[in-house]
N, CA, C and O atoms as a DFTB+ gen file, in Angstrom:
300 C
 N C O
     1  1      21.718      61.676      24.014
     2  2      21.095      61.416      22.772
     3  2      22.296      60.762      21.881
     4  3      23.263      61.463      21.584
     5  1      22.206      59.281      21.426
     6  2      23.569      58.676      20.641
     7  2      23.355      59.178      19.528
     8  3      22.435      59.637      18.851
     9  1      25.591      58.766      19.468
    10  2      25.952      59.576      18.041
    11  2      26.286      58.398      16.778
    12  3      26.563      57.284      17.222
    13  1      26.287      58.474      15.946
    14  2      26.206      58.157      14.786
    15  2      27.755      57.478      14.932
    16  3      28.614      58.360      14.925
    17  1      28.153      56.475      15.028
    18  2      29.721      55.764      14.908
    19  2      29.937      54.997      13.652
    20  3      31.048      54.955      13.124
    21  1      28.613      54.227      13.034
    22  2      29.879      53.412      12.497
    23  2      28.733      53.570      11.613
    24  3      27.649      53.972      12.035
    25  1      28.975      53.219      10.223
    26  2      27.970      53.063       8.826
    27  2      27.818      51.811       8.548
    28  3      28.665      51.198       9.199
    29  1      27.080      50.973       7.817
    30  2      27.253      50.098       6.945
    31  2      26.469      50.182       5.692
    32  3      25.243      50.155       5.578
    33  1      27.767      50.334       4.364
    34  2      27.843      49.938       3.228
    35  2      27.980      48.974       1.687
    36  3      28.956      48.644       1.013
    37  1      26.535      48.740       1.548
    38  2      26.665      47.343       1.070
    39  2      27.254      47.965      -0.115
    40  3      26.668      48.930      -0.605
    41  1      28.552      47.453      -0.740
    42  2      28.418      48.051      -2.438
    43  2      28.074      47.332      -3.422
    44  3      27.858      47.731      -4.566
    45  1      27.969      45.588      -2.784
    46  2      26.729      45.330      -4.260
    47  2      25.593      44.061      -3.358
    48  3      25.507      43.841      -2.150
    49  1      24.941      43.499      -4.384
    50  2      24.507      42.398      -3.853
    51  2      24.634      41.259      -4.405
    52  3      24.017      40.274      -4.000
    53  1      25.769      41.226      -5.794
    54  2      26.502      40.321      -5.531
    55  2      26.837      39.375      -5.438
    56  3      28.024      39.660      -5.284
    57  1      26.806      38.069      -5.380
    58  2      28.224      37.162      -4.540
    59  2      28.580      35.912      -5.510
    60  3      27.684      35.470      -6.229
    61  1      29.855      35.346      -5.540
    62  2      30.041      34.433      -6.233
    63  2      30.771      33.411      -6.038
    64  3      31.677      32.762      -6.561
    65  1      29.456      33.494      -4.221
    66  2      28.882      31.365      -3.875
    67  2      27.398      31.491      -4.040
    68  3      26.630      32.326      -4.517
    69  1      27.328      30.613      -3.599
    70  2      25.690      29.806      -3.989
    71  2      25.283      28.874      -3.063
    72  3      25.041      27.695      -3.322
    73  1      25.195      29.483      -1.814
    74  2      24.946      28.626      -0.642
    75  2      23.257      28.237      -0.187
    76  3      22.525      28.913       0.535
    77  1      23.118      27.661      -0.487
    78  2      21.507      27.257      -0.059
    79  2      20.890      27.892       1.451
    80  3      19.796      28.124       1.966
    81  1      21.792      27.961       1.656
    82  2      20.848      28.959       2.666
    83  2      20.959      30.158       2.797
    84  3      20.392      30.364       3.870
    85  1      21.278      31.009       2.461
    86  2      21.661      32.454       1.620
    87  2      20.133      32.852       1.777
    88  3      19.229      32.187       1.271
    89  1      19.916      34.100       2.590
    90  2      18.997      34.677       2.134
    91  2      17.999      34.640       0.404
    92  3      16.898      34.298      -0.029
    93  1      19.455      35.318      -0.128
    94  2      19.673      35.933      -1.331
    95  2      18.562      35.025      -1.857
    96  3      17.639      35.744      -2.239
    97  1      18.274      33.679      -2.033
    98  2      17.416      32.949      -2.657
    99  2      16.434      32.554      -2.531
   100  3      16.060      31.405      -2.766
   101  1      15.491      33.939      -1.911
   102  2      13.965      33.654      -1.555
   103  2      14.008      35.515      -2.380
   104  3      12.962      36.102      -2.657
   105  1      15.579      36.204      -2.662
   106  2      14.666      37.925      -3.031
   107  2      14.253      37.189      -4.896
   108  3      14.639      36.154      -5.439
   109  1      13.466      38.150      -5.316
   110  2      13.287      37.841      -6.586
   111  2      13.759      39.214      -7.560
   112  3      13.478      39.376      -8.747
   113  1      14.748      40.353      -6.467
   114  2      15.327      41.240      -7.409
   115  2      16.678      40.617      -8.112
   116  3      17.326      39.577      -7.996
   117  1      16.755      41.873      -8.943
   118  2      17.669      41.780      -9.556
   119  2      19.458      42.168      -8.534
   120  3      19.471      42.861      -7.517
   121  1      20.141      41.824      -8.863
   122  2      21.578      41.817      -8.208
   123  2      22.270      42.786      -8.910
   124  3      22.100      43.100     -10.088
   125  1      23.359      43.413      -7.819
   126  2      23.388      44.855      -9.024
   127  2      24.795      45.642      -7.719
   128  3      24.868      45.709      -6.492
   129  1      25.494      45.998      -8.634
   130  2      26.483      47.003      -7.895
   131  2      25.947      48.544      -7.783
   132  3      25.195      49.004      -8.642
   133  1      26.410      49.343      -6.606
   134  2      26.002      50.508      -6.574
   135  2      26.676      51.448      -7.336
   136  3      27.866      51.597      -7.614
   137  1      25.650      52.061      -7.619
   138  2      26.264      53.612      -8.431
   139  2      27.646      54.539      -7.753
   140  3      27.816      55.026      -6.636
   141  1      28.326      54.521      -8.736
   142  2      29.549      55.487      -7.729
   143  2      28.196      56.902      -7.477
   144  3      28.621      57.537      -6.513
   145  1      27.412      57.284      -7.754
   146  2      26.697      58.846      -8.508
   147  2      26.443      58.392      -6.215
   148  3      27.086      58.792      -5.244
   149  1      25.554      57.701      -6.303
   150  2      24.812      56.938      -5.155
   151  2      26.079      57.077      -4.400
   152  3      26.026      58.207      -3.915
   153  1      27.207      56.506      -4.044
   154  2      27.930      56.575      -2.830
   155  2      28.659      57.616      -2.675
   156  3      29.042      57.979      -1.563
   157  1      28.988      58.324      -3.942
   158  2      29.280      59.618      -3.358
   159  2      27.869      60.458      -2.694
   160  3      27.943      60.843      -1.528
   161  1      27.190      60.595      -3.122
   162  2      25.625      61.176      -2.394
   163  2      25.552      60.848      -0.823
   164  3      25.157      61.447       0.177
   165  1      26.222      59.397      -1.148
   166  2      26.203      59.140       0.362
   167  2      27.661      59.805       1.182
   168  3      27.549      60.912       1.709
   169  1      28.861      59.144       1.241
   170  2      29.662      60.730       1.223
   171  2      29.584      61.531       2.163
   172  3      29.871      61.572       3.359
   173  1      28.864      62.561       0.917
   174  2      28.295      63.861       1.236
   175  2      27.549      63.814       2.446
   176  3      27.583      64.593       3.399
   177  1      26.819      62.714       2.259
   178  2      25.835      62.986       3.999
   179  2      26.266      62.691       5.027
   180  3      25.643      63.191       5.964
   181  1      27.328      61.899       5.371
   182  2      27.894      61.132       5.990
   183  2      29.551      62.396       6.862
   184  3      30.381      62.324       7.768
   185  1      29.091      63.403       5.715
   186  2      30.140      64.382       6.110
   187  2      29.698      65.698       7.379
   188  3      30.393      66.514       7.984
   189  1      28.093      65.374       7.387
   190  2      27.408      66.165       8.452
   191  2      27.947      65.034       9.877
   192  3      28.024      65.742      10.880
   193  1      28.137      64.276      10.047
   194  2      28.090      63.179      11.146
   195  2      29.622      63.126      11.351
   196  3      30.312      62.107      11.316
   197  1      30.034      64.379      11.569
   198  2      32.133      64.298      12.704
   199  2      32.041      62.943      12.984
   200  3      32.914      62.133      12.672
   201  1      30.605      62.562      13.790
   202  2      30.991      61.548      14.951
   203  2      31.259      59.800      14.278
   204  3      31.413      58.762      14.922
   205  1      31.237      59.979      12.980
   206  2      31.073      58.696      12.346
   207  2      32.925      58.299      12.646
   208  3      33.727      59.114      12.189
   209  1      33.422      57.184      13.326
   210  2      35.067      56.462      13.289
   211  2      34.906      55.221      12.067
   212  3      35.821      54.894      11.311
   213  1      33.702      54.703      12.070
   214  2      33.768      53.809      10.448
   215  2      32.967      52.979       9.411
   216  3      32.057      52.198       9.690
   217  1      33.361      53.216       8.376
   218  2      32.459      52.768       7.599
   219  2      32.653      51.426       6.859
   220  3      33.364      51.300       5.862
   221  1      31.859      50.310       7.524
   222  2      32.334      48.916       7.444
   223  2      31.683      48.566       5.762
   224  3      30.581      48.953       5.372
   225  1      32.247      48.102       5.294
   226  2      31.452      47.432       3.142
   227  2      31.522      46.303       3.919
   228  3      32.443      45.775       4.542
   229  1      30.015      45.958       3.707
   230  2      29.668      45.032       4.043
   231  2      28.494      44.530       3.513
   232  3      28.135      44.992       2.430
   233  1      27.805      43.660       4.061
   234  2      26.185      43.961       3.479
   235  2      25.635      41.783       3.153
   236  3      25.994      40.820       3.831
   237  1      25.091      41.795       2.409
   238  2      24.660      40.065       1.702
   239  2      25.628      39.862       0.380
   240  3      26.051      38.733       0.133
   241  1      25.948      40.913      -0.410
   242  2      26.695      40.720      -1.783
   243  2      28.208      40.415      -0.904
   244  3      28.544      40.660       0.254
   245  1      28.679      39.978      -1.681
   246  2      30.181      39.932      -1.619
   247  2      31.171      40.673      -1.970
   248  3      31.765      40.295      -2.980
   249  1      31.737      42.098      -1.198
   250  2      32.122      43.844      -1.655
   251  2      32.973      43.986      -2.171
   252  3      33.282      44.988      -2.815
   253  1      33.820      42.626      -1.963
   254  2      35.167      42.061      -3.264
   255  2      34.761      41.991      -4.838
   256  3      35.465      41.768      -5.823
   257  1      33.721      42.194      -4.748
   258  2      33.235      42.213      -6.589
   259  2      33.239      43.133      -6.421
   260  3      34.393      43.126      -5.992
   261  1      32.846      44.545      -6.312
   262  2      32.628      45.374      -7.193
   263  2      33.594      46.134      -7.982
   264  3      34.558      46.318      -7.240
   265  1      33.710      46.421      -8.597
   266  2      34.924      47.158      -9.081
   267  2      35.479      48.379      -9.155
   268  3      36.345      48.767      -9.939
   269  1      34.844      49.058      -8.154
   270  2      35.429      50.143      -8.117
   271  2      35.345      50.255      -6.417
   272  3      35.216      51.321      -5.816
   273  1      35.450      48.878      -5.766
   274  2      36.061      49.110      -4.313
   275  2      37.275      49.544      -4.033
   276  3      37.172      50.566      -3.354
   277  1      38.505      49.228      -4.250
   278  2      39.536      49.830      -4.083
   279  2      39.484      51.100      -4.085
   280  3      40.125      51.582      -3.151
   281  1      38.754      52.191      -5.056
   282  2      38.193      53.617      -4.887
   283  2      37.694      53.993      -3.773
   284  3      38.285      54.715      -2.969
   285  1      36.154      53.372      -3.577
   286  2      35.347      53.775      -2.358
   287  2      36.092      53.390      -0.926
   288  3      36.055      54.062       0.105
   289  1      36.731      52.217      -1.123
   290  2      38.411      52.345       0.430
   291  2      38.516      53.798       0.371
   292  3      38.230      54.494       1.345
   293  1      38.886      54.241      -0.653
   294  2      40.416      55.389      -0.629
   295  2      39.425      56.336      -0.468
   296  3      39.789      57.104       0.422
   297  1      38.321      56.653      -0.917
   298  2      37.329      58.402      -0.639
   299  2      37.292      58.140       1.108
   300  3      36.758      58.969       1.845
């Protein structure tokens, strides 16, 4: 059985760019930030997978726009 070694977290779907080729231009859903309660629940779930080596803050949004990103990284 394969182990879960890497988890991708999208802290925000917001972006400070307006690239014409971005898939977000086809979305009709609002942009927003991950709520801290959702992130804490995610961390609680990750605790069940001790083999996780990497949590990558990535996605279609710009992670640096999330106001709590430094705290998320610290946790």
